[in-house]
Structure formats: C-alpha cells, structure tokens
C-alpha positions in Angstrom: -20.6 8.1 -11.4 -21.1 8.1 -7.7 -18.4 8.3 -5.2 -19.2 7.9 -1.5 -17.5 10.0 0.1 -15.2 8.2 3.5 -16.5 9.7 6.4 -13.3 10.8 8.5 -13.0 9.1 12.2 -15.1 11.4 14.6 -17.5 13.1 12.2 -21.3 12.4 13.6 -22.2 10.4 10.4 -20.6 8.0 11.3 -23.6 6.3 13.0 -25.1 7.0 9.7 -24.7 3.5 7.8 -27.6 1.8 7.0 -26.7 -0.8 4.6 -25.3 -3.6 6.2 -21.2 -3.3 6.8 -18.7 -5.4 5.1 -16.4 -7.0 7.2 -12.3 -7.3 5.3 -10.3 -10.6 6.5 -9.0 -9.0 10.1 -12.2 -8.0 11.2 -12.3 -10.7 14.1 -8.0 -10.2 14.9 -9.5 -6.5 15.0 -11.8 -7.9 18.1 -9.0 -9.8 19.9 -7.1 -6.4 20.1 -9.3 -4.8 21.9 -9.8 -1.9 18.5 -13.1 0.2 18.6 -14.8 -0.4 16.0 -16.5 2.3 13.4 -18.4 1.9 10.6 -16.7 3.6 7.6 -16.6 3.7 3.7 -19.3 0.9 3.7 -17.0 -1.9 6.5 -16.5 -2.0 9.9 -13.2 -1.0 10.5 -11.0 -0.2 13.5 -10.3 3.4 14.4 -7.7 3.1 17.0 -6.4 0.3 19.2 -6.3 0.8 23.1 -2.9 2.4 22.6 -5.0 5.5 21.3 -4.9 7.5 18.8 -2.1 9.7 19.8 0.6 7.1 20.3 -0.2 4.7 17.4 0.9 8.3 15.3 4.1 8.5 17.1 4.7 4.6 17.1 4.5 5.2 13.1 7.0 8.3 13.3 9.2 6.0 15.1 8.4 2.6 14.6 6.3 0.8 11.9 1.8 1.0 12.3 0.6 -2.2 10.6 -2.8 -0.6 9.0 -5.6 -3.1 7.9 -6.2 -1.2 4.3 -8.3 -4.4 2.8 -11.1 -1.8 2.7 -9.3 -0.2 -0.3 -10.4 -2.1 -4.0 -8.2 -4.2 -6.1 -8.6 -4.0 -9.7 -7.3 -5.9 -12.5 -6.6 -4.6 -15.8 -5.9 -7.1 -18.4 -5.9 -6.4 -22.8 -3.3 -6.2 -25.0 -2.6 -2.7 -24.2 -4.2 -1.5 -21.2 -1.6 1.7 -19.8 -3.1 2.8 -23.7 -6.7 2.1 -22.4 -6.1 3.5 -19.2 -5.0 6.9 -20.5 -8.5 7.8 -21.9 -9.6 8.4 -18.4 -6.9 9.4 -16.4 -4.2 12.3 -17.5 -1.2 10.4 -15.8 2.0 8.6 -18.3 0.6 5.7 -18.3 1.9 4.2 -21.4 6.2 5.5 -19.6 5.4 3.3 -17.1 8.3 0.8 -16.6 7.1 -2.5 -15.4 7.6 -2.7 -11.5 6.3 1.0 -11.4 3.5 2.3 -9.8 2.3 5.6 -11.1 -0.5 7.9 -8.8 -3.3 9.4 -11.0 -7.1 10.2 -11.2 -9.9 9.5 -12.6 -11.5 12.9 -14.2 -14.8 14.3 -15.0 -15.7 15.9 -18.3 -15.3 19.0 -16.2 -12.0 18.6 -14.8 -13.8 17.6 -11.6 -11.7 14.4 -9.8 -13.9 11.4 -9.8 -11.4 9.1 -7.6 -7.8 9.1 -7.4 -6.1 5.5 -7.6 -2.8 4.1 -7.6 -1.4 2.5 -10.8 1.1 -0.7 -11.1 2.8 -2.1 -14.4 2.9 -5.7 -13.7 3.3 -6.6 -17.7 3.1 -5.6 -21.3 -0.5 -6.5 -21.0 -1.4 -6.5 -17.1 -2.1 -3.3 -15.2 -2.6 -3.8 -11.0 -4.7 -0.8 -9.6 -5.2 0.2 -6.0 -8.6 2.6 -5.5 -10.7 4.4 -2.4 -12.8 1.5 -0.8 -16.0 4.3 -1.3 -15.7 4.6 -4.3 -14.9 1.3 -5.8 -18.0 0.3 -7.4 -18.6 3.5 -9.3 -15.0 3.1 -10.2 -15.1 -0.9 -11.8 -18.6 0.4 -13.5 -16.6 3.2 -15.4 -12.9 1.1 -15.8 -15.9 -1.3 -17.9 -17.5 1.4 -19.9 -14.5 3.0 -20.8 -12.4 0.1 -21.4 -13.8 -1.4 -24.0 -11.9 -4.8 -25.0 -10.0 -4.5 -21.7 -10.6 -7.0 -19.2 -11.8 -6.1 -15.2 -11.4 -8.0 -12.3 -12.1 -6.7 -8.9 -10.4 -9.1 -6.6 -13.4 -8.8 -3.9 -14.6 -7.5 -1.1 -12.7 -9.9 1.4 -9.3 -10.1 -0.8 -6.1 -8.6 1.8 -4.5 -6.2 1.5 -2.4 -4.3 4.8 0.6 -1.5 5.2 3.0 -1.6 7.1 4.2 1.9 7.6 7.6 4.0 9.0 11.1 4.1 9.6 11.5 0.5 11.1 9.0 -1.0 8.0 12.2 -1.7 5.8 13.9 -3.3 8.5 10.9 -5.4 9.6 9.9 -6.5 6.3 13.8 -7.7 4.8 13.5 -10.2 7.4 11.2 -11.6 5.6 11.5 -10.7 2.2 15.2 -9.2 2.0 14.7 -7.6 -2.0 12.4 -5.6 0.1 14.6 -3.6 1.6 16.7 -2.1 -2.2 13.1 -1.5 -3.6 13.5 1.9 -4.7 9.9 4.4 -3.8 6.6 3.8 -6.0 8.1 0.0 -6.8 6.3 -3.5 -7.1 7.9 -7.0 -7.0 6.0 -10.6 -5.7 7.6 -12.2 -3.6 6.4 -15.2 -0.8 6.5 -15.0 3.1 6.5 -18.1 5.4 4.6 -19.7 2.5 2.6 -16.8 1.7 2.6 -15.6 -1.9 1.9 -11.1 -1.6 2.1 -8.3 -3.8 4.5 -5.8 -2.1 4.2 -1.9 -3.8 7.0 0.2 -1.8 4.1 3.0 -1.7 1.9 4.6 1.8 -0.6 7.2 2.0 1.1 8.4 5.6 4.4 10.4 4.1 6.7 7.9 6.2 8.6 5.0 4.7 6.9 1.5 4.4 5.1 -0.5 2.2 2.1 -2.4 0.7 2.0 -5.8 1.5 -1.5 -7.1 -0.7 -2.2 -11.1 0.0 -5.7 -13.5 -0.4 -8.2 -13.2 2.2 -7.6 -16.4 3.6 -3.9 -15.1 3.9 -4.3 -12.2 5.2 -4.8 -12.3 9.0 -2.1 -14.7 9.2 0.2 -12.2 7.3 -0.8 -9.7 10.2 -0.4 -12.4 13.0 3.5 -12.8 11.7 4.3 -8.5 11.2 2.4 -8.0 14.1 5.2 -10.8 16.7 7.8 -8.0 15.0 9.1 -5.7 18.4 8.9 -2.9 16.1 5.2 -3.1 14.8 2.0 -2.7 16.7 -1.4 -2.2 15.0 -3.0 1.6 14.1 -6.1 2.6 13.2 -8.5 4.6 11.0 -7.3 7.7 13.5 -4.2 7.1 13.1 -4.5 7.0 10.0 -5.9 10.8 9.1 -4.0 12.9 12.0 -0.8 11.0 9.6 -2.3 11.9 6.3 -3.3 15.6 6.4 0.5 16.0 8.4 2.0 14.9 5.2 0.0 16.9 2.9 -2.0 14.2 1.5 -5.6 14.7 -0.1 -8.5 12.5 1.3 -11.1 11.6 -1.5 -14.6 13.5 -0.5 -12.9 15.7 2.2 -9.7 17.4 0.0 -10.6 16.6 -3.9 -14.0 15.3 -5.2 -16.2 15.7 -8.7 -15.9 19.3 -8.3 -11.6 20.2 -7.7 -9.6 19.3 -10.3 -6.2 18.7 -10.2 -5.2 22.1 -10.7 -7.4 23.5 -8.4 -6.1 20.7 -5.8 -2.2 21.4 -6.2 -1.7 17.8 -8.2 -0.4 19.4 -11.9 2.9 17.0 -10.8 -0.2 13.9 -10.7 -0.6 15.0 -15.2 2.4 14.3 -16.6 3.9 16.5 -18.9 3.1 14.9 -22.0 -0.8 14.1 -21.2 -1.3 18.3 -20.4 0.3 19.1 -24.2 -1.9 16.4 -26.0 -5.2 15.8 -24.0 -6.9 12.9 -24.3 -8.7 12.5 -21.4 -11.7 13.7 -20.1 -12.4 17.4 -18.9 -8.5 17.9 -21.0 -10.1 21.2 -22.2 -10.3 22.8 -18.4 -7.5 21.0 -17.2 -5.2 22.3 -19.9 -6.6 25.9 -19.8 -5.8 26.2 -16.3 -2.1 25.4 -16.3 -2.6 28.3 -18.7 -3.8 30.7 -17.1 -4.3 29.5 -13.4 -7.5 28.7 -11.7 -9.3 30.5 -9.4 -8.8 29.0 -5.3 -5.9 26.4 -4.6 -5.6 23.9 -2.0 -3.0 24.9 1.0 -2.3 24.4 3.7 -3.8 25.9 6.7 -2.1 26.6 10.2 -3.9 27.8 13.1 -2.9 29.6 15.9 -3.5 29.1 19.4 -4.3 24.6 20.2 -8.3 25.2 18.7 -8.4 22.8 15.8 -10.6 23.7 12.7 -12.7 21.0 10.7 -14.2 20.0 7.8 -16.6 23.1 6.2 -14.8 26.0 8.3 -15.1 28.9 6.5 -11.8 31.0 5.7 -11.4 35.2 5.9 -8.9 36.9 4.8 -7.9 39.8 6.4 -10.6 42.2 5.0 -13.5 39.5 6.2 -14.8 38.7 3.1 -15.1 35.0 2.6 -12.4 33.1 0.6 -12.4 29.3 1.0 -13.3 26.3 3.3 -11.3 24.2 5.5 -11.2 20.7 4.4 -9.6 18.3 6.5 -8.5 19.6 9.7 -7.5 18.2 13.7 -4.4 17.9 15.9 -1.2 16.9 13.9 0.8 15.0 16.7 3.8 15.3 15.2 3.7 18.9 14.5 1.9 19.4 18.7 -0.7 21.5 17.2 -3.5 22.1 14.8 -3.6 21.9 11.4 -4.9 21.9 8.1 -6.2 22.1 4.2 -8.6 24.0 3.2 -9.0 26.2 -0.6 -8.6 29.7 -0.8 -9.3 31.9 -3.5 -5.5 31.4 -5.6 -5.2 35.6 -4.5 -4.2 34.3 -0.9 -2.8 31.4 -1.9 0.5 32.3 -0.9 2.7 31.1 1.6 2.6 33.3 4.7 -0.7 34.7 4.1 -2.6 35.3 6.8 -6.1 34.6 7.0 -8.6 33.7 10.0 -10.6 31.0 10.9 -14.6 31.4 11.7 -14.5 28.4 14.9 -17.5 28.2 16.7 -18.3 32.2 15.4 -15.6 33.8 16.6 -12.5 34.5 14.3 -8.7 32.8 15.0 -6.2 33.9 13.5 -4.3 31.5 10.8 -1.9 31.6 8.1 -1.2 29.7 4.9 1.5 27.1 5.9 3.3 25.3 2.8 3.1 21.1 2.8 3.5 19.0 3.8 3.8 20.2 7.4 5.5 16.8 8.8 8.6 15.9 5.8 7.9 12.9 3.7 10.5 10.5 3.9 9.8 8.0 1.2 13.1 6.2 0.7 14.5 7.3 -2.8 17.4 4.5 -3.0 
C-alpha cells in the first residue's frame, strides 16, 4: 500500500502536479472569496484568502475559522461487528468505543510503520465512520477492502462535503443552528439538521482549538459554508494557516511527521495504542511496537524551539552539542501565536529530554535551538 505525501503550503514541489486536479464542492466559493489556489493532495485547494496566513491563523485562535476539508476521505464500514474487524488493521481500542464517540488511530504495517492516521466514529453496533487523509484515501480503501472480508466498505466519493469550524467562538456559532452542539464533549458525534441540510457533526478538529467537523452532501456543502460564513465571528481559512495551527498544536502531518518508517512509539503517539492492544497485540507490526513499549525506541519525535527568528524547514539536519548528527526536522515554520519559529523532528532518544540544547544546520550555519515540550500552544478542546 502506498500513500502520496501531502505537500505543505510553500514547498517548492507544489507545482509538480501532473494529473488533473480534483475540485471540492466549495471550489467556486473559494474563487469568489479571492482565495489563492494551489495543488494539494490531488485537489485544487485554497492556501490563503486575501487576509493572509498570519491574520487567518490569529483569527482562528480568537474567533472561528472555517476550513474546507472536503478533500479528506470519508468512509462508512458496515457489518456484523466492524469494530472487532477493524482492530486487525489498527492498534486502537475500537471495540471499546461507545456509540457516538470518536477515536484517533493508525493503520500500521508489518514493521509497525504508520500507513495513515485516521478518525473512527462508532455510529452504531454495525457501523463505523472513518475520516482518512486525502493523499492516502485510495490506498486506505484498498487496504480496508483487502483486510476486512465480510465488512462493507463504502466510500462517500471525491465530491462529498466536509467543513471544519475551529476556534473559541465555534461553539457559540454552531449552537445558533444546532443547540445540542454546545454540550457535545470533545471527540463525540451527532447527526443534525441545519436549515434543512442533513449534517454529521463531530466535536473534533486538527488545530488544537475547540471546534467541529461538519459533513454534508456535496450538493449542500456550499450552502452550508455560506450560512456559516454569514456569522460575524467566522472567516474563511486556507491551508497555510491550517498548517501553522496544527504545528503549534504539536499535531502530526502524515507524510512528514509520520510515515511508513515511523512507529507509534517513535512518533510519541503511544496514547493512540490502547492498553489492551499493547498487551494483546493483534495488529500489524504488533511485535515490534510491543518491544518498543518494553525497551524504548532508538529515536523520538520532539518539539524543537529555534533561538532567533530563522525558521527550520523539513529535512533540516539536527546536530548535538558535539556536532554529531542526531536527527532531522519533519515540520517547521513560523508560529504566529508563539511569535517565533517552531518545529518538530526526530532525534536520538538520548537527546530527547526537554531542554536539551541542539544545533540546526540552516544554509550551512549551525543555529542554536533546544528540545521543547509539545504542544507549543496549549490545546483548548471542550471537555465539558
């Protein structure tokens, strides 16, 4: 199973797209709003709107940002016991997931490497709903169909709608249309109706802020987006701010911070491997992952806080105090809320303690930095 890399906004290979780009149901609206469009995971997507990445980022931290995430893959699993079946492919406790609740988990390979990360919602005893990464969705569908005999795997299609409403004002905005949304705990899901539009609402997201993801039919997505954008607290937000928000939140981007060569233990995603599954195994690569739980991994994903103002981009070499190479950056850039550069990367386990001084090799110069705790900006999920 192969998964394309979701190219970060600003990367030089954004223009390397050779296949015709797909369009989300909001494509015309993005043009109307003045978005700058770029190829991303096979789609023509908005990287920013006229306000710019910095203002969009800060608006999401103080108000409510509306993101088009319709490029993500939405998949329905149906069968006698799809939760038990899915555990053959992921290390999460899916059988223990209560109806209406959501869990973050990982597809792993036989070496414990991460094929993709995904959200799983328990809709009912015989149904799960999955949201997977855009660049991985075709490979994920093949993986599910091959690995889950007897389970019906239904892809909602490339034109299904999915919006993310994120930020401290998101709850107040959505509650005007769906009062029950205000009391939803983090990682829960409901179905509802917004002015005649059937929607699936999950209290989740990938910015570190409180917020929701709202699924709708592709034919309804633009009307839903216009309705939300009419609220005074809501502004459209592009991929640029989406990336800086998730980086400050210490959240992994598939193809950069995690991939088929990184295990959940190396990626500091041990919380995504349920205690029961650590003991029982039964998922691809379980033996290696269990050994890393017992003995530790030789490398670890950490936060990196550069001194000064120069950002460290992906693949930047990380050196120890003695000049030896100890790792590399996997995500890096300017953090508008931090008001300085922030980064994540992998270092040898002996150098992973918070506060460890390191050097970043930027354009041939060693720039001082230190290992930092994640997240850079505290999560503000609604816990009830």
